[in-house]
PyMOL commands that place a pseudoatom at each C-alpha (Angstrom):
pseudoatom trace, name=CA, resn=UNK, resi=1, chain=A, elem=C, hetatm=0, pos=[102.654, 105.646, 74.350]
pseudoatom trace, name=CA, resn=UNK, resi=2, chain=A, elem=C, hetatm=0, pos=[105.759, 107.809, 74.667]
pseudoatom trace, name=CA, resn=UNK, resi=3, chain=A, elem=C, hetatm=0, pos=[106.240, 110.517, 77.273]
pseudoatom trace, name=CA, resn=UNK, resi=4, chain=A, elem=C, hetatm=0, pos=[105.870, 113.406, 74.820]
pseudoatom trace, name=CA, resn=UNK, resi=5, chain=A, elem=C, hetatm=0, pos=[102.476, 112.206, 73.558]
pseudoatom trace, name=CA, resn=UNK, resi=6, chain=A, elem=C, hetatm=0, pos=[101.274, 111.630, 77.127]
pseudoatom trace, name=CA, resn=UNK, resi=7, chain=A, elem=C, hetatm=0, pos=[102.228, 115.182, 78.088]
pseudoatom trace, name=CA, resn=UNK, resi=8, chain=A, elem=C, hetatm=0, pos=[100.410, 116.555, 75.043]
pseudoatom trace, name=CA, resn=UNK, resi=9, chain=A, elem=C, hetatm=0, pos=[97.246, 114.648, 76.023]
pseudoatom trace, name=CA, resn=UNK, resi=10, chain=A, elem=C, hetatm=0, pos=[97.441, 115.832, 79.638]
pseudoatom trace, name=CA, resn=UNK, resi=11, chain=A, elem=C, hetatm=0, pos=[98.030, 119.419, 78.499]
pseudoatom trace, name=CA, resn=UNK, resi=12, chain=A, elem=C, hetatm=0, pos=[95.009, 119.207, 76.190]
pseudoatom trace, name=CA, resn=UNK, resi=13, chain=A, elem=C, hetatm=0, pos=[92.784, 117.943, 79.023]
pseudoatom trace, name=CA, resn=UNK, resi=14, chain=A, elem=C, hetatm=0, pos=[93.924, 120.789, 81.255]
pseudoatom trace, name=CA, resn=UNK, resi=15, chain=A, elem=C, hetatm=0, pos=[93.735, 123.532, 78.647]
pseudoatom trace, name=CA, resn=UNK, resi=16, chain=A, elem=C, hetatm=0, pos=[90.237, 122.421, 77.659]
pseudoatom trace, name=CA, resn=UNK, resi=17, chain=A, elem=C, hetatm=0, pos=[89.172, 122.128, 81.318]
pseudoatom trace, name=CA, resn=UNK, resi=18, chain=A, elem=C, hetatm=0, pos=[87.907, 118.577, 80.832]
pseudoatom trace, name=CA, resn=UNK, resi=19, chain=A, elem=C, hetatm=0, pos=[87.003, 116.281, 83.686]
pseudoatom trace, name=CA, resn=UNK, resi=20, chain=A, elem=C, hetatm=0, pos=[87.342, 112.514, 83.702]
pseudoatom trace, name=CA, resn=UNK, resi=21, chain=A, elem=C, hetatm=0, pos=[84.827, 111.697, 86.438]
pseudoatom trace, name=CA, resn=UNK, resi=22, chain=A, elem=C, hetatm=0, pos=[81.723, 113.102, 88.111]
pseudoatom trace, name=CA, resn=UNK, resi=23, chain=A, elem=C, hetatm=0, pos=[83.349, 112.170, 91.431]
pseudoatom trace, name=CA, resn=UNK, resi=24, chain=A, elem=C, hetatm=0, pos=[86.480, 113.827, 92.762]
pseudoatom trace, name=CA, resn=UNK, resi=25, chain=A, elem=C, hetatm=0, pos=[89.367, 111.462, 91.897]
pseudoatom trace, name=CA, resn=UNK, resi=26, chain=A, elem=C, hetatm=0, pos=[90.717, 110.196, 95.218]
pseudoatom trace, name=CA, resn=UNK, resi=27, chain=A, elem=C, hetatm=0, pos=[93.041, 107.345, 96.094]
pseudoatom trace, name=CA, resn=UNK, resi=28, chain=A, elem=C, hetatm=0, pos=[91.729, 104.635, 98.426]
pseudoatom trace, name=CA, resn=UNK, resi=29, chain=A, elem=C, hetatm=0, pos=[94.347, 105.566, 101.022]
pseudoatom trace, name=CA, resn=UNK, resi=30, chain=A, elem=C, hetatm=0, pos=[93.606, 109.296, 100.790]
pseudoatom trace, name=CA, resn=UNK, resi=31, chain=A, elem=C, hetatm=0, pos=[92.797, 109.680, 104.488]
pseudoatom trace, name=CA, resn=UNK, resi=32, chain=A, elem=C, hetatm=0, pos=[95.078, 107.169, 106.170]
pseudoatom trace, name=CA, resn=UNK, resi=33, chain=A, elem=C, hetatm=0, pos=[97.498, 109.947, 107.141]
pseudoatom trace, name=CA, resn=UNK, resi=34, chain=A, elem=C, hetatm=0, pos=[96.610, 112.564, 109.694]
pseudoatom trace, name=CA, resn=UNK, resi=35, chain=A, elem=C, hetatm=0, pos=[96.268, 116.196, 108.634]
pseudoatom trace, name=CA, resn=UNK, resi=36, chain=A, elem=C, hetatm=0, pos=[99.466, 116.984, 110.527]
pseudoatom trace, name=CA, resn=UNK, resi=37, chain=A, elem=C, hetatm=0, pos=[101.417, 114.280, 108.675]
pseudoatom trace, name=CA, resn=UNK, resi=38, chain=A, elem=C, hetatm=0, pos=[100.149, 115.565, 105.336]
pseudoatom trace, name=CA, resn=UNK, resi=39, chain=A, elem=C, hetatm=0, pos=[101.080, 119.123, 106.258]
pseudoatom trace, name=CA, resn=UNK, resi=40, chain=A, elem=C, hetatm=0, pos=[104.619, 118.062, 107.108]
pseudoatom trace, name=CA, resn=UNK, resi=41, chain=A, elem=C, hetatm=0, pos=[105.132, 116.402, 103.707]
pseudoatom trace, name=CA, resn=UNK, resi=42, chain=A, elem=C, hetatm=0, pos=[103.543, 119.291, 101.787]
pseudoatom trace, name=CA, resn=UNK, resi=43, chain=A, elem=C, hetatm=0, pos=[105.695, 121.776, 103.692]
pseudoatom trace, name=CA, resn=UNK, resi=44, chain=A, elem=C, hetatm=0, pos=[108.865, 119.880, 102.742]
pseudoatom trace, name=CA, resn=UNK, resi=45, chain=A, elem=C, hetatm=0, pos=[107.898, 119.659, 99.076]
pseudoatom trace, name=CA, resn=UNK, resi=46, chain=A, elem=C, hetatm=0, pos=[106.760, 123.260, 98.804]
pseudoatom trace, name=CA, resn=UNK, resi=47, chain=A, elem=C, hetatm=0, pos=[110.077, 124.371, 100.269]
pseudoatom trace, name=CA, resn=UNK, resi=48, chain=A, elem=C, hetatm=0, pos=[111.775, 122.484, 97.421]
pseudoatom trace, name=CA, resn=UNK, resi=49, chain=A, elem=C, hetatm=0, pos=[109.531, 124.228, 94.867]
pseudoatom trace, name=CA, resn=UNK, resi=50, chain=A, elem=C, hetatm=0, pos=[110.361, 127.641, 96.282]
pseudoatom trace, name=CA, resn=UNK, resi=51, chain=A, elem=C, hetatm=0, pos=[114.086, 126.886, 96.267]
pseudoatom trace, name=CA, resn=UNK, resi=52, chain=A, elem=C, hetatm=0, pos=[113.899, 125.671, 92.663]
pseudoatom trace, name=CA, resn=UNK, resi=53, chain=A, elem=C, hetatm=0, pos=[112.308, 129.021, 91.773]
pseudoatom trace, name=CA, resn=UNK, resi=54, chain=A, elem=C, hetatm=0, pos=[115.390, 130.699, 93.198]
pseudoatom trace, name=CA, resn=UNK, resi=55, chain=A, elem=C, hetatm=0, pos=[113.789, 132.143, 96.326]
pseudoatom trace, name=CA, resn=UNK, resi=56, chain=A, elem=C, hetatm=0, pos=[115.863, 132.752, 99.455]
pseudoatom trace, name=CA, resn=UNK, resi=57, chain=A, elem=C, hetatm=0, pos=[114.112, 130.945, 102.281]
pseudoatom trace, name=CA, resn=UNK, resi=58, chain=A, elem=C, hetatm=0, pos=[116.393, 132.493, 104.878]
pseudoatom trace, name=CA, resn=UNK, resi=59, chain=A, elem=C, hetatm=0, pos=[114.508, 135.763, 104.331]
pseudoatom trace, name=CA, resn=UNK, resi=60, chain=A, elem=C, hetatm=0, pos=[112.114, 136.450, 107.217]
pseudoatom trace, name=CA, resn=UNK, resi=61, chain=A, elem=C, hetatm=0, pos=[109.238, 137.082, 104.792]
pseudoatom trace, name=CA, resn=UNK, resi=62, chain=A, elem=C, hetatm=0, pos=[109.626, 133.693, 103.085]
pseudoatom trace, name=CA, resn=UNK, resi=63, chain=A, elem=C, hetatm=0, pos=[110.880, 131.250, 105.701]
pseudoatom trace, name=CA, resn=UNK, resi=64, chain=A, elem=C, hetatm=0, pos=[107.392, 130.531, 107.065]
pseudoatom trace, name=CA, resn=UNK, resi=65, chain=A, elem=C, hetatm=0, pos=[105.716, 130.255, 103.665]
pseudoatom trace, name=CA, resn=UNK, resi=66, chain=A, elem=C, hetatm=0, pos=[106.054, 126.463, 103.183]
pseudoatom trace, name=CA, resn=UNK, resi=67, chain=A, elem=C, hetatm=0, pos=[104.301, 125.854, 106.504]
pseudoatom trace, name=CA, resn=UNK, resi=68, chain=A, elem=C, hetatm=0, pos=[101.611, 128.446, 105.785]
pseudoatom trace, name=CA, resn=UNK, resi=69, chain=A, elem=C, hetatm=0, pos=[100.906, 126.922, 102.368]
pseudoatom trace, name=CA, resn=UNK, resi=70, chain=A, elem=C, hetatm=0, pos=[100.744, 123.389, 103.789]
pseudoatom trace, name=CA, resn=UNK, resi=71, chain=A, elem=C, hetatm=0, pos=[98.311, 124.470, 106.505]
pseudoatom trace, name=CA, resn=UNK, resi=72, chain=A, elem=C, hetatm=0, pos=[96.207, 126.400, 103.987]
pseudoatom trace, name=CA, resn=UNK, resi=73, chain=A, elem=C, hetatm=0, pos=[96.009, 123.415, 101.621]
pseudoatom trace, name=CA, resn=UNK, resi=74, chain=A, elem=C, hetatm=0, pos=[94.969, 120.867, 104.246]
pseudoatom trace, name=CA, resn=UNK, resi=75, chain=A, elem=C, hetatm=0, pos=[92.936, 122.947, 106.690]
pseudoatom trace, name=CA, resn=UNK, resi=76, chain=A, elem=C, hetatm=0, pos=[91.334, 125.503, 104.385]
pseudoatom trace, name=CA, resn=UNK, resi=77, chain=A, elem=C, hetatm=0, pos=[91.140, 125.502, 100.598]
pseudoatom trace, name=CA, resn=UNK, resi=78, chain=A, elem=C, hetatm=0, pos=[91.173, 121.697, 100.189]
pseudoatom trace, name=CA, resn=UNK, resi=79, chain=A, elem=C, hetatm=0, pos=[89.352, 120.803, 103.411]
pseudoatom trace, name=CA, resn=UNK, resi=80, chain=A, elem=C, hetatm=0, pos=[86.360, 119.633, 101.351]
pseudoatom trace, name=CA, resn=UNK, resi=81, chain=A, elem=C, hetatm=0, pos=[88.304, 116.569, 100.236]
pseudoatom trace, name=CA, resn=UNK, resi=82, chain=A, elem=C, hetatm=0, pos=[87.973, 114.976, 103.647]
pseudoatom trace, name=CA, resn=UNK, resi=83, chain=A, elem=C, hetatm=0, pos=[84.541, 113.435, 104.375]
pseudoatom trace, name=CA, resn=UNK, resi=84, chain=A, elem=C, hetatm=0, pos=[85.155, 114.174, 108.068]
pseudoatom trace, name=CA, resn=UNK, resi=85, chain=A, elem=C, hetatm=0, pos=[84.658, 117.851, 107.212]
pseudoatom trace, name=CA, resn=UNK, resi=86, chain=A, elem=C, hetatm=0, pos=[81.318, 117.312, 105.521]
pseudoatom trace, name=CA, resn=UNK, resi=87, chain=A, elem=C, hetatm=0, pos=[78.721, 119.571, 107.179]
pseudoatom trace, name=CA, resn=UNK, resi=88, chain=A, elem=C, hetatm=0, pos=[76.183, 117.896, 109.414]
pseudoatom trace, name=CA, resn=UNK, resi=89, chain=A, elem=C, hetatm=0, pos=[72.875, 118.426, 107.651]
pseudoatom trace, name=CA, resn=UNK, resi=90, chain=A, elem=C, hetatm=0, pos=[69.567, 118.249, 109.484]
pseudoatom trace, name=CA, resn=UNK, resi=91, chain=A, elem=C, hetatm=0, pos=[66.268, 118.347, 107.654]
pseudoatom trace, name=CA, resn=UNK, resi=92, chain=A, elem=C, hetatm=0, pos=[62.853, 119.020, 109.117]
pseudoatom trace, name=CA, resn=UNK, resi=93, chain=A, elem=C, hetatm=0, pos=[59.302, 118.157, 108.238]
pseudoatom trace, name=CA, resn=UNK, resi=94, chain=A, elem=C, hetatm=0, pos=[57.631, 120.849, 106.176]
pseudoatom trace, name=CA, resn=UNK, resi=95, chain=A, elem=C, hetatm=0, pos=[55.102, 121.371, 108.970]
pseudoatom trace, name=CA, resn=UNK, resi=96, chain=A, elem=C, hetatm=0, pos=[53.960, 124.761, 107.658]
pseudoatom trace, name=CA, resn=UNK, resi=97, chain=A, elem=C, hetatm=0, pos=[53.214, 123.184, 104.254]
pseudoatom trace, name=CA, resn=UNK, resi=98, chain=A, elem=C, hetatm=0, pos=[55.091, 125.752, 102.185]
pseudoatom trace, name=CA, resn=UNK, resi=99, chain=A, elem=C, hetatm=0, pos=[54.762, 124.298, 98.689]
pseudoatom trace, name=CA, resn=UNK, resi=100, chain=A, elem=C, hetatm=0, pos=[56.376, 126.975, 96.527]
pseudoatom trace, name=CA, resn=UNK, resi=101, chain=A, elem=C, hetatm=0, pos=[59.957, 127.532, 95.474]
pseudoatom trace, name=CA, resn=UNK, resi=102, chain=A, elem=C, hetatm=0, pos=[62.682, 128.430, 97.964]
pseudoatom trace, name=CA, resn=UNK, resi=103, chain=A, elem=C, hetatm=0, pos=[65.787, 130.090, 96.526]
pseudoatom trace, name=CA, resn=UNK, resi=104, chain=A, elem=C, hetatm=0, pos=[69.092, 130.951, 98.178]
pseudoatom trace, name=CA, resn=UNK, resi=105, chain=A, elem=C, hetatm=0, pos=[70.883, 133.296, 95.768]
pseudoatom trace, name=CA, resn=UNK, resi=106, chain=A, elem=C, hetatm=0, pos=[74.403, 134.712, 95.537]
pseudoatom trace, name=CA, resn=UNK, resi=107, chain=A, elem=C, hetatm=0, pos=[76.174, 132.119, 97.678]
pseudoatom trace, name=CA, resn=UNK, resi=108, chain=A, elem=C, hetatm=0, pos=[79.817, 133.167, 97.427]
pseudoatom trace, name=CA, resn=UNK, resi=109, chain=A, elem=C, hetatm=0, pos=[82.427, 130.444, 97.033]
pseudoatom trace, name=CA, resn=UNK, resi=110, chain=A, elem=C, hetatm=0, pos=[86.138, 130.028, 96.398]
pseudoatom trace, name=CA, resn=UNK, resi=111, chain=A, elem=C, hetatm=0, pos=[87.350, 126.894, 94.704]
pseudoatom trace, name=CA, resn=UNK, resi=112, chain=A, elem=C, hetatm=0, pos=[90.479, 125.737, 92.886]
pseudoatom trace, name=CA, resn=UNK, resi=113, chain=A, elem=C, hetatm=0, pos=[90.928, 124.581, 89.300]
pseudoatom trace, name=CA, resn=UNK, resi=114, chain=A, elem=C, hetatm=0, pos=[92.251, 121.029, 89.409]
pseudoatom trace, name=CA, resn=UNK, resi=115, chain=A, elem=C, hetatm=0, pos=[94.223, 121.524, 86.182]
pseudoatom trace, name=CA, resn=UNK, resi=116, chain=A, elem=C, hetatm=0, pos=[96.373, 124.489, 87.194]
pseudoatom trace, name=CA, resn=UNK, resi=117, chain=A, elem=C, hetatm=0, pos=[95.650, 124.924, 90.933]
pseudoatom trace, name=CA, resn=UNK, resi=118, chain=A, elem=C, hetatm=0, pos=[94.499, 128.487, 90.376]
pseudoatom trace, name=CA, resn=UNK, resi=119, chain=A, elem=C, hetatm=0, pos=[91.401, 130.013, 92.014]
pseudoatom trace, name=CA, resn=UNK, resi=120, chain=A, elem=C, hetatm=0, pos=[87.827, 129.701, 90.799]
pseudoatom trace, name=CA, resn=UNK, resi=121, chain=A, elem=C, hetatm=0, pos=[85.751, 132.489, 92.335]
pseudoatom trace, name=CA, resn=UNK, resi=122, chain=A, elem=C, hetatm=0, pos=[82.013, 132.812, 91.939]
pseudoatom trace, name=CA, resn=UNK, resi=123, chain=A, elem=C, hetatm=0, pos=[78.425, 132.607, 93.090]
pseudoatom trace, name=CA, resn=UNK, resi=124, chain=A, elem=C, hetatm=0, pos=[76.041, 129.692, 93.405]
pseudoatom trace, name=CA, resn=UNK, resi=125, chain=A, elem=C, hetatm=0, pos=[72.247, 129.991, 93.305]
pseudoatom trace, name=CA, resn=UNK, resi=126, chain=A, elem=C, hetatm=0, pos=[70.264, 127.120, 94.799]
pseudoatom trace, name=CA, resn=UNK, resi=127, chain=A, elem=C, hetatm=0, pos=[66.532, 126.450, 94.719]
pseudoatom trace, name=CA, resn=UNK, resi=128, chain=A, elem=C, hetatm=0, pos=[64.171, 123.650, 95.606]
pseudoatom trace, name=CA, resn=UNK, resi=129, chain=A, elem=C, hetatm=0, pos=[60.499, 122.822, 96.029]
pseudoatom trace, name=CA, resn=UNK, resi=130, chain=A, elem=C, hetatm=0, pos=[59.866, 120.726, 99.127]
pseudoatom trace, name=CA, resn=UNK, resi=131, chain=A, elem=C, hetatm=0, pos=[58.396, 117.266, 98.805]
pseudoatom trace, name=CA, resn=UNK, resi=132, chain=A, elem=C, hetatm=0, pos=[57.961, 117.079, 102.574]
pseudoatom trace, name=CA, resn=UNK, resi=133, chain=A, elem=C, hetatm=0, pos=[61.378, 118.078, 103.929]
pseudoatom trace, name=CA, resn=UNK, resi=134, chain=A, elem=C, hetatm=0, pos=[63.069, 121.449, 104.423]
pseudoatom trace, name=CA, resn=UNK, resi=135, chain=A, elem=C, hetatm=0, pos=[66.623, 122.416, 105.276]
pseudoatom trace, name=CA, resn=UNK, resi=136, chain=A, elem=C, hetatm=0, pos=[68.103, 125.289, 107.283]
pseudoatom trace, name=CA, resn=UNK, resi=137, chain=A, elem=C, hetatm=0, pos=[69.169, 128.138, 104.993]
pseudoatom trace, name=CA, resn=UNK, resi=138, chain=A, elem=C, hetatm=0, pos=[72.772, 128.250, 106.223]
pseudoatom trace, name=CA, resn=UNK, resi=139, chain=A, elem=C, hetatm=0, pos=[73.145, 124.556, 105.365]
pseudoatom trace, name=CA, resn=UNK, resi=140, chain=A, elem=C, hetatm=0, pos=[72.694, 125.405, 101.683]
pseudoatom trace, name=CA, resn=UNK, resi=141, chain=A, elem=C, hetatm=0, pos=[75.726, 127.694, 101.949]
pseudoatom trace, name=CA, resn=UNK, resi=142, chain=A, elem=C, hetatm=0, pos=[77.681, 125.019, 103.794]
pseudoatom trace, name=CA, resn=UNK, resi=143, chain=A, elem=C, hetatm=0, pos=[76.979, 122.391, 101.135]
pseudoatom trace, name=CA, resn=UNK, resi=144, chain=A, elem=C, hetatm=0, pos=[78.244, 124.742, 98.417]
pseudoatom trace, name=CA, resn=UNK, resi=145, chain=A, elem=C, hetatm=0, pos=[81.327, 125.600, 100.464]
pseudoatom trace, name=CA, resn=UNK, resi=146, chain=A, elem=C, hetatm=0, pos=[82.130, 121.942, 101.182]
pseudoatom trace, name=CA, resn=UNK, resi=147, chain=A, elem=C, hetatm=0, pos=[82.167, 120.884, 97.543]
pseudoatom trace, name=CA, resn=UNK, resi=148, chain=A, elem=C, hetatm=0, pos=[84.002, 124.045, 96.480]
pseudoatom trace, name=CA, resn=UNK, resi=149, chain=A, elem=C, hetatm=0, pos=[86.877, 123.402, 98.880]
pseudoatom trace, name=CA, resn=UNK, resi=150, chain=A, elem=C, hetatm=0, pos=[88.682, 120.844, 96.750]
pseudoatom trace, name=CA, resn=UNK, resi=151, chain=A, elem=C, hetatm=0, pos=[90.436, 120.784, 93.384]
pseudoatom trace, name=CA, resn=UNK, resi=152, chain=A, elem=C, hetatm=0, pos=[87.478, 121.133, 91.048]
pseudoatom trace, name=CA, resn=UNK, resi=153, chain=A, elem=C, hetatm=0, pos=[85.991, 121.392, 87.601]
pseudoatom trace, name=CA, resn=UNK, resi=154, chain=A, elem=C, hetatm=0, pos=[82.903, 123.596, 87.572]
pseudoatom trace, name=CA, resn=UNK, resi=155, chain=A, elem=C, hetatm=0, pos=[80.721, 120.992, 85.879]
pseudoatom trace, name=CA, resn=UNK, resi=156, chain=A, elem=C, hetatm=0, pos=[81.598, 118.422, 88.537]
pseudoatom trace, name=CA, resn=UNK, resi=157, chain=A, elem=C, hetatm=0, pos=[81.085, 120.851, 91.396]
pseudoatom trace, name=CA, resn=UNK, resi=158, chain=A, elem=C, hetatm=0, pos=[77.556, 121.765, 90.322]
pseudoatom trace, name=CA, resn=UNK, resi=159, chain=A, elem=C, hetatm=0, pos=[76.639, 118.094, 89.914]
pseudoatom trace, name=CA, resn=UNK, resi=160, chain=A, elem=C, hetatm=0, pos=[77.967, 117.284, 93.381]
pseudoatom trace, name=CA, resn=UNK, resi=161, chain=A, elem=C, hetatm=0, pos=[75.968, 120.121, 94.949]
pseudoatom trace, name=CA, resn=UNK, resi=162, chain=A, elem=C, hetatm=0, pos=[72.861, 119.130, 92.979]
pseudoatom trace, name=CA, resn=UNK, resi=163, chain=A, elem=C, hetatm=0, pos=[73.108, 115.439, 93.887]
pseudoatom trace, name=CA, resn=UNK, resi=164, chain=A, elem=C, hetatm=0, pos=[73.744, 116.208, 97.565]
pseudoatom trace, name=CA, resn=UNK, resi=165, chain=A, elem=C, hetatm=0, pos=[70.654, 118.405, 97.761]
pseudoatom trace, name=CA, resn=UNK, resi=166, chain=A, elem=C, hetatm=0, pos=[68.504, 115.793, 96.019]
pseudoatom trace, name=CA, resn=UNK, resi=167, chain=A, elem=C, hetatm=0, pos=[69.675, 113.166, 98.506]
pseudoatom trace, name=CA, resn=UNK, resi=168, chain=A, elem=C, hetatm=0, pos=[69.293, 115.327, 101.618]
pseudoatom trace, name=CA, resn=UNK, resi=169, chain=A, elem=C, hetatm=0, pos=[65.882, 116.709, 100.646]
pseudoatom trace, name=CA, resn=UNK, resi=170, chain=A, elem=C, hetatm=0, pos=[64.660, 113.442, 99.118]
pseudoatom trace, name=CA, resn=UNK, resi=171, chain=A, elem=C, hetatm=0, pos=[63.346, 115.213, 96.031]
pseudoatom trace, name=CA, resn=UNK, resi=172, chain=A, elem=C, hetatm=0, pos=[64.147, 115.744, 92.357]
pseudoatom trace, name=CA, resn=UNK, resi=173, chain=A, elem=C, hetatm=0, pos=[62.826, 119.317, 92.634]
pseudoatom trace, name=CA, resn=UNK, resi=174, chain=A, elem=C, hetatm=0, pos=[66.212, 121.005, 92.797]
pseudoatom trace, name=CA, resn=UNK, resi=175, chain=A, elem=C, hetatm=0, pos=[67.913, 123.608, 90.630]
pseudoatom trace, name=CA, resn=UNK, resi=176, chain=A, elem=C, hetatm=0, pos=[71.461, 124.928, 90.889]
pseudoatom trace, name=CA, resn=UNK, resi=177, chain=A, elem=C, hetatm=0, pos=[73.197, 127.644, 88.879]
pseudoatom trace, name=CA, resn=UNK, resi=178, chain=A, elem=C, hetatm=0, pos=[76.908, 128.411, 89.253]
pseudoatom trace, name=CA, resn=UNK, resi=179, chain=A, elem=C, hetatm=0, pos=[78.621, 131.479, 87.783]
pseudoatom trace, name=CA, resn=UNK, resi=180, chain=A, elem=C, hetatm=0, pos=[82.384, 131.748, 88.203]
pseudoatom trace, name=CA, resn=UNK, resi=181, chain=A, elem=C, hetatm=0, pos=[85.573, 133.400, 87.053]
pseudoatom trace, name=CA, resn=UNK, resi=182, chain=A, elem=C, hetatm=0, pos=[88.500, 131.054, 86.473]
pseudoatom trace, name=CA, resn=UNK, resi=183, chain=A, elem=C, hetatm=0, pos=[91.945, 132.532, 87.034]
pseudoatom trace, name=CA, resn=UNK, resi=184, chain=A, elem=C, hetatm=0, pos=[93.424, 129.846, 84.801]
pseudoatom trace, name=CA, resn=UNK, resi=185, chain=A, elem=C, hetatm=0, pos=[91.582, 131.681, 81.999]
pseudoatom trace, name=CA, resn=UNK, resi=186, chain=A, elem=C, hetatm=0, pos=[92.103, 135.256, 83.183]
pseudoatom trace, name=CA, resn=UNK, resi=187, chain=A, elem=C, hetatm=0, pos=[95.699, 135.107, 84.421]
pseudoatom trace, name=CA, resn=UNK, resi=188, chain=A, elem=C, hetatm=0, pos=[97.315, 132.592, 82.037]
pseudoatom trace, name=CA, resn=UNK, resi=189, chain=A, elem=C, hetatm=0, pos=[96.681, 131.105, 78.604]
pseudoatom trace, name=CA, resn=UNK, resi=190, chain=A, elem=C, hetatm=0, pos=[94.220, 133.319, 76.774]
pseudoatom trace, name=CA, resn=UNK, resi=191, chain=A, elem=C, hetatm=0, pos=[94.324, 135.894, 79.636]
pseudoatom trace, name=CA, resn=UNK, resi=192, chain=A, elem=C, hetatm=0, pos=[90.692, 136.911, 79.192]
pseudoatom trace, name=CA, resn=UNK, resi=193, chain=A, elem=C, hetatm=0, pos=[89.722, 138.954, 82.239]
pseudoatom trace, name=CA, resn=UNK, resi=194, chain=A, elem=C, hetatm=0, pos=[86.134, 139.731, 81.210]
pseudoatom trace, name=CA, resn=UNK, resi=195, chain=A, elem=C, hetatm=0, pos=[84.569, 136.308, 80.668]
pseudoatom trace, name=CA, resn=UNK, resi=196, chain=A, elem=C, hetatm=0, pos=[82.932, 134.046, 83.229]
pseudoatom trace, name=CA, resn=UNK, resi=197, chain=A, elem=C, hetatm=0, pos=[81.533, 130.528, 83.123]
pseudoatom trace, name=CA, resn=UNK, resi=198, chain=A, elem=C, hetatm=0, pos=[77.911, 129.568, 83.852]
pseudoatom trace, name=CA, resn=UNK, resi=199, chain=A, elem=C, hetatm=0, pos=[76.589, 126.080, 84.525]
pseudoatom trace, name=CA, resn=UNK, resi=200, chain=A, elem=C, hetatm=0, pos=[73.161, 124.813, 85.542]
pseudoatom trace, name=CA, resn=UNK, resi=201, chain=A, elem=C, hetatm=0, pos=[71.647, 121.562, 86.702]
pseudoatom trace, name=CA, resn=UNK, resi=202, chain=A, elem=C, hetatm=0, pos=[67.996, 120.880, 87.466]
pseudoatom trace, name=CA, resn=UNK, resi=203, chain=A, elem=C, hetatm=0, pos=[65.347, 118.193, 87.803]
pseudoatom trace, name=CA, resn=UNK, resi=204, chain=A, elem=C, hetatm=0, pos=[61.784, 117.509, 88.867]
pseudoatom trace, name=CA, resn=UNK, resi=205, chain=A, elem=C, hetatm=0, pos=[59.457, 120.491, 88.545]
pseudoatom trace, name=CA, resn=UNK, resi=206, chain=A, elem=C, hetatm=0, pos=[62.321, 122.584, 87.174]
pseudoatom trace, name=CA, resn=UNK, resi=207, chain=A, elem=C, hetatm=0, pos=[62.066, 120.643, 83.928]
pseudoatom trace, name=CA, resn=UNK, resi=208, chain=A, elem=C, hetatm=0, pos=[59.076, 122.910, 83.353]
pseudoatom trace, name=CA, resn=UNK, resi=209, chain=A, elem=C, hetatm=0, pos=[60.027, 126.231, 81.796]
pseudoatom trace, name=CA, resn=UNK, resi=210, chain=A, elem=C, hetatm=0, pos=[57.777, 128.317, 84.055]
pseudoatom trace, name=CA, resn=UNK, resi=211, chain=A, elem=C, hetatm=0, pos=[59.587, 127.064, 87.160]
pseudoatom trace, name=CA, resn=UNK, resi=212, chain=A, elem=C, hetatm=0, pos=[62.988, 127.825, 85.644]
pseudoatom trace, name=CA, resn=UNK, resi=213, chain=A, elem=C, hetatm=0, pos=[61.782, 131.283, 84.592]
pseudoatom trace, name=CA, resn=UNK, resi=214, chain=A, elem=C, hetatm=0, pos=[60.619, 132.019, 88.160]
pseudoatom trace, name=CA, resn=UNK, resi=215, chain=A, elem=C, hetatm=0, pos=[63.982, 130.819, 89.488]
pseudoatom trace, name=CA, resn=UNK, resi=216, chain=A, elem=C, hetatm=0, pos=[65.890, 133.132, 87.126]
pseudoatom trace, name=CA, resn=UNK, resi=217, chain=A, elem=C, hetatm=0, pos=[63.690, 136.084, 88.059]
pseudoatom trace, name=CA, resn=UNK, resi=218, chain=A, elem=C, hetatm=0, pos=[64.507, 135.556, 91.722]
pseudoatom trace, name=CA, resn=UNK, resi=219, chain=A, elem=C, hetatm=0, pos=[68.277, 135.183, 91.341]
pseudoatom trace, name=CA, resn=UNK, resi=220, chain=A, elem=C, hetatm=0, pos=[68.577, 138.195, 89.023]
pseudoatom trace, name=CA, resn=UNK, resi=221, chain=A, elem=C, hetatm=0, pos=[66.616, 140.460, 91.337]
pseudoatom trace, name=CA, resn=UNK, resi=222, chain=A, elem=C, hetatm=0, pos=[68.507, 143.687, 92.221]
for i in range(1, 222): cmd.bond("trace and resi %d" % i, "trace and resi %d" % (i + 1))
show_as sticks, trace
zoom trace
């Protein structure tokens, strides 16, 4: 396959926001380097990018940008790539026997489109019905944040959040809704600033319409 055809295929995947795997694609040696070593390499390469764009890196406003970007990539917006940063999740016995739905709505997140490295900004709504275990409310936010902080596709992100909650809570009774604006849609390409993308994933009791209806009523509450 020639280079031109390959580029056309890769462009089509990116423009259509397709994913190739339900897991984040990572090399086997992804974490052999320290964060500091990665930051040094990223800083050097980002300096090259800025110079190629014609920017004057001797200017006081720009000279620190390669380092700031490298630190931001490794320590902040892509910190969810490293399993060492996965939040420590503790669950507890449902000793008070609460057997109805628990919903954490409007969990804000910032992620990054893996096709164009532009922001994905949105809200996640998470619900579950305990099968014997409960989780601290802030941990729901932390799980969302962890999986958002990596190059992502929205469909993959919601599946990762959903599967993590099922595993931690040891139940199929989980529902997740994600609503997000993609800057790769609003600031480039079609440049549609009004649309947003919604995804949902659910199992267990949420396969029943009445449970899903109750979930939607709770997350849409003013």
